[in-house]
C-alpha positions in Angstrom: 78.2 108.2 91.4 81.1 110.4 92.6 84.6 109.0 92.8 87.7 110.4 94.1 91.4 110.4 93.4 93.4 110.8 96.6 97.0 111.2 97.7 98.1 109.9 101.1 101.2 110.8 102.9 103.2 108.8 105.4 105.4 110.7 107.8 107.1 107.4 108.8 108.4 106.6 105.3 108.2 110.2 103.8 106.3 108.7 100.8 103.1 109.4 98.9 100.5 107.0 97.7 98.0 107.7 94.9 94.7 105.9 94.7 91.0 106.2 93.8 87.8 105.2 95.6 84.1 106.1 95.9 84.6 106.3 99.7 87.8 108.0 100.8 87.1 107.7 104.5 86.6 103.9 104.4 89.6 103.5 102.1 91.9 105.4 104.5 90.8 103.2 107.3 91.7 100.1 105.3 95.1 101.6 104.5 95.7 102.4 108.1 94.6 98.9 109.3 97.1 97.3 107.0 94.6 96.0 104.5 96.7 97.1 101.6 100.1 95.4 101.2 101.8 98.3 99.5 100.8 100.8 102.2 101.3 98.7 105.2 104.8 99.8 106.0 103.9 103.5 106.0 101.1 103.5 108.5 99.7 105.8 109.6 98.7 107.6 106.4 96.9 110.9 106.1 94.9 112.3 103.2 96.8 115.3 101.8 94.9 115.7 98.5 91.7 114.7 96.8 89.9 115.4 93.6 86.2 114.7 93.0 85.3 113.1 89.6 82.0 112.1 88.1 82.7 108.4 87.5 84.9 105.5 88.4 86.3 105.6 84.9 87.3 109.3 85.2 88.9 108.7 88.5 91.0 105.7 87.2 92.1 107.8 84.2 93.1 110.7 86.5 94.9 108.4 88.9 96.9 107.0 86.0 97.8 110.5 84.8 99.2 111.4 88.2 101.1 108.2 88.6 102.5 108.4 85.1 104.3 111.7 85.9 106.4 109.8 88.4 107.3 113.1 90.0 107.3 114.0 93.7 107.5 117.7 92.7 104.3 117.3 90.7 102.5 115.6 93.6 103.7 118.3 96.0 102.6 121.0 93.5 99.1 119.4 93.4 98.9 119.4 97.1 100.1 123.0 97.4 97.6 124.2 94.8 94.7 122.5 96.5 95.5 124.5 99.7 96.0 121.4 101.9 
């Protein structure tokens, strides 16, 4: 089953959020309805980046790789390279 790593952006807080899911559209709805404590203050969020991976395991590994960089410049580079 395909899984995705995604990056959300909040204009309100000027922050990014990195996550993974098998259904990005439903996950975005949950974020924007306040269903996730860590993203509630930044609503509304928009998807600015996504990667498709072959499994949940691969998606979780990739999510951790991106988060481990702890770099806004890296996140913005990823978004720019993706054409979004």
